[in-house]
C-alpha positions, -999 to 999 in steps of 0.1 A, spaced: 538 813 -578 557 795 -606 542 798 -641 551 760 -644 527 752 -615 491 740 -618 469 753 -590 437 737 -580 407 742 -557 415 773 -536 392 775 -506 391 802 -479 389 793 -442 357 802 -422 375 830 -405 389 844 -437 425 840 -425 438 812 -447 435 801 -483 441 764 -489 449 750 -524 466 722 -542 496 727 -565 518 705 -587 543 712 -615 535 702 -651 557 672 -647 537 657 -619 503 640 -621 473 658 -607 468 629 -582 502 637 -567 494 674 -559 507 688 -526 485 709 -504 494 744 -492 480 772 -472 488 809 -475 479 838 -453 450 856 -470 460 891 -458 498 888 -458 505 867 -488 541 855 -485 557 821 -479 536 791 -488 532 764 -461 530 728 -472 505 709 -450 499 677 -468 487 663 -501 455 661 -521 430 686 -534 412 707 -508 374 701 -506 359 718 -475 370 734 -442 359 715 -411 367 745 -389 392 774 -389 421 751 -381 415 721 -403 401 711 -437 395 680 -459 415 670 -490 406 644 -515 433 619 -524 431 588 -547 426 566 -516 400 588 -499 395 619 -477 422 632 -454 423 660 -428 450 687 -431 458 711 -403 469 747 -403 495 741 -377 512 715 -399 507 684 -379 506 652 -400 475 645 -421 451 618 -409 426 597 -426 390 609 -424 363 584 -419 368 549 -435 394 537 -459 386 541 -496 358 566 -490 352 602 -500 335 618 -470 326 651 -454 307 662 -422 272 677 -425 246 690 -402 271 707 -378 292 675 -377 264 653 -364 264 632 -396 288 622 -424 279 618 -460 302 595 -481 307 575 -512 329 545 -517 358 548 -541 353 512 -552 318 516 -568 313 479 -572 316 475 -535 291 501 -522 276 523 -549 259 556 -543 259 584 -517 253 574 -480 247 591 -447 252 580 -412 257 595 -377 292 606 -370 290 586 -338 268 556 -345 251 543 -314 258 507 -325 294 513 -335 286 497 -369 272 506 -403 237 495 -394 225 532 -392 238 540 -427 212 551 -452 215 554 -490 206 589 -503 214 585 -540 217 552 -559 238 564 -588 263 590 -576 274 619 -597 285 654 -585 267 668 -555 266 701 -536 259 704 -499 236 733 -487 240 738 -450 213 765 -450 186 741 -464 203 711 -447 203 692 -480 224 679 -509 217 687 -545 224 665 -575 214 661 -612 193 630 -619 193 606 -648 163 626 -660 186 657 -662 167 676 -636 181 692 -604 170 675 -572 174 682 -535 175 656 -507 167 668 -472 191 655 -445 192 633 -426 159 618 -435 164 615 -473 132 630 -486 137 640 -523 124 670 -541 126 681 -577 137 718 -580 113 735 -602 129 760 -626 145 763 -660 181 753 -661 192 753 -698 216 725 -707 220 713 -671 227 676 -676 237 645 -656 273 649 -645 275 686 -650 296 705 -624 275 729 -603 275 748 -570 248 762 -547 251 797 -533 257 801 -495 221 813 -491 207 783 -510 189 806 -535 211 803 -566 227 775 -586 258 780 -608 267 753 -633 287 745 -664 267 744 -696 268 708 -706 259 715 -742 286 706 -766 294 725 -798 313 714 -829 
């Protein structure tokens, strides 16, 4: 890869065969990054499959990217990207694809994090439920079937899906603050986060 290239968000496919990532040269804005895949075992020619920053694999053949106008699906076989869920939303499937969690890009229109069935019985938003009123970074834990976030009280909280029951995670997390970037381990037992403490 070129030393003049900026690489973002590499994620491995569920079967371990592909690595998806975003890349752009220094002269191009981050929002205009192209999306590529590369064979994890035989790293050779890059294959451009769309645009945006990879977020999560849906299955072994497709994954979601985040673009300024919302979430899009990229395909390993190179077919054209398609919009995922509604316009102007960042969304992802949860609970084995039975539900979708999402947030609106235009915060003044529909603030917070929401959940609704991927196939609403009414065909409308009437089954949507708000999970978090003031959205910051979240982490989805498929083992515990929940999403984690840091609250305005600077504690780590878990919301069970799809019902929305909230729990405070008891523990000591030095300098974990609202808006800090964090991730939950695949087994749901560990949290990794960036220390939000600033130094001068």
